[in-house]
N, C-alpha and C positions, 0 to 999 in steps of 0.2 A: 614407509613400510610397504612391502609387496603384499598385495591382497589376492592375487590370482594371476592367471595367464590371460592376457588380453587377446593375443593372437599368435599364430605361427605363420610364417610367410614362406611361400614357395614360388620360384620362377619356373614357369611351365613352358614346354615346347609347343603344345597345342591346346589352346584355351577351350575349344569346344569339347575335345576329348576329356580334358580334365574336369570341366563342369559336369559332363555326363557322369563321370566316375563318382565325383564327390556328391552330386545331387541324387542321381538314380541309385547307385550302389550303396552309398553310405547314408543317404537321406538328409544331407545338409540342405539348407534353404539359401538361395541367392538373396543376400541382404541388400547390397548396393554396389555401385561401380564408381570409380574415381578416374577422371580423365587427367592426362598429364597437364600440369599448369602452364607449360610453355608451348606445347604443340597442340593440345586439345585432343590428341589421340587417346584411344583406350589404354589404360595403364594398369589399374588394379581392380580385381573383382573380389568383394568380400562375401564370404559364406558364413552364415550363422551356424555355430556348433552347439552352443548352449547360451543361456542369457548372459550377455556381456562378453562372450568368447567367440572369436572369429578365426577363420582361416583366410589369409590373404593370398590370392593367386595373381602373380605378376606376369604380364605378357613378355614374350621375347626370349625365352630360354633356348639356347642352341647348343650348349656344350654337352657332349656325351661324357658321362662319368660313372662307370659301373661301380656299384656299391661293393666295398670290401670290409671284412671284419676289422681290419687294423686302420681304417680310414680315420684321420683326425678331423674333427669338426662335426657337422650335423650327422646324426646316426639314424633316427627314426621318430615318427610321431607315435604317441600312444593315446588312443581315444577310449574313454570309459564307456561301456555299454551296459544296458540293463538285462539283456539276455544274449549270451554269447552264441548259442546255437541258432536262435532266430535271426540274429544279425548276420551270421555266416550264410544262412540259407537265402536271405535277402540279397546279399552280394552275389552269391552263386546264381540266383535267378536273374540278376541283371547282366549275366554273361561274363562276370569277372572271376578269374581263378583265385583259389585259396592256396596260399603258399604253405601254410602250416595249419592243419586242422585244430579245432579246439582241444586244449589239454590243460591240465592243472599244473601250475608252476610250483617251485619250492616255497614261494611266498603264500601259497594256498589260493591265489587268484587264478581264474581261468583265462587263457589267452589263445588267440589265433593271430596269424600273420597274413597280410596281403601286400601287394605292391601297386602303387598308383601308376598312371600312364607315363610318368616322368622317371620311373625307377626308384621312387621314394618308398622305403619300407614303412609299413604301418602296422602297429601292434593294436589289437582290439582286446580290451581287458574288462572282465567282469570281476569287480572287487568282492572278495570274500569278507564277511563281517569279522572274521578272526585273523585276517591278514595284517601285517605290520602297517600297511598303508591305511587301512580302516581304523586301526587302533590309534595311529598318529592323528588321523582326522578327528577322532573323538576328543583328543587332547587339545588340538589347535583352537 
């Protein structure tokens, strides 16, 4: 049985820039690093998102791929936040642009959109207690 999301993984172009974005702008904590078992080179950096949930950042990304609405495969991350407006202001204060300002979606949840240094779209979501997501969570 699946009990949650253990991690999402991203291969990044620039680890320092990505770490700055995810730690300073989004507030994640660097949890640990793993070196490649064969070469001993830096391989993966784990960032703590929530208890037992991580974002894996892999070194070595080099492929440019602009995001498109019709792209098959990975689309975006969605991170739940406790205060959408405070979160957006923290990101803005870290010098990162906000792609879509906070707005309430048709599911009643508040959302805002940003893009990480690798071009990955990130949805920030404040769950409304009356949203279908919250109602399902109360049943699960």
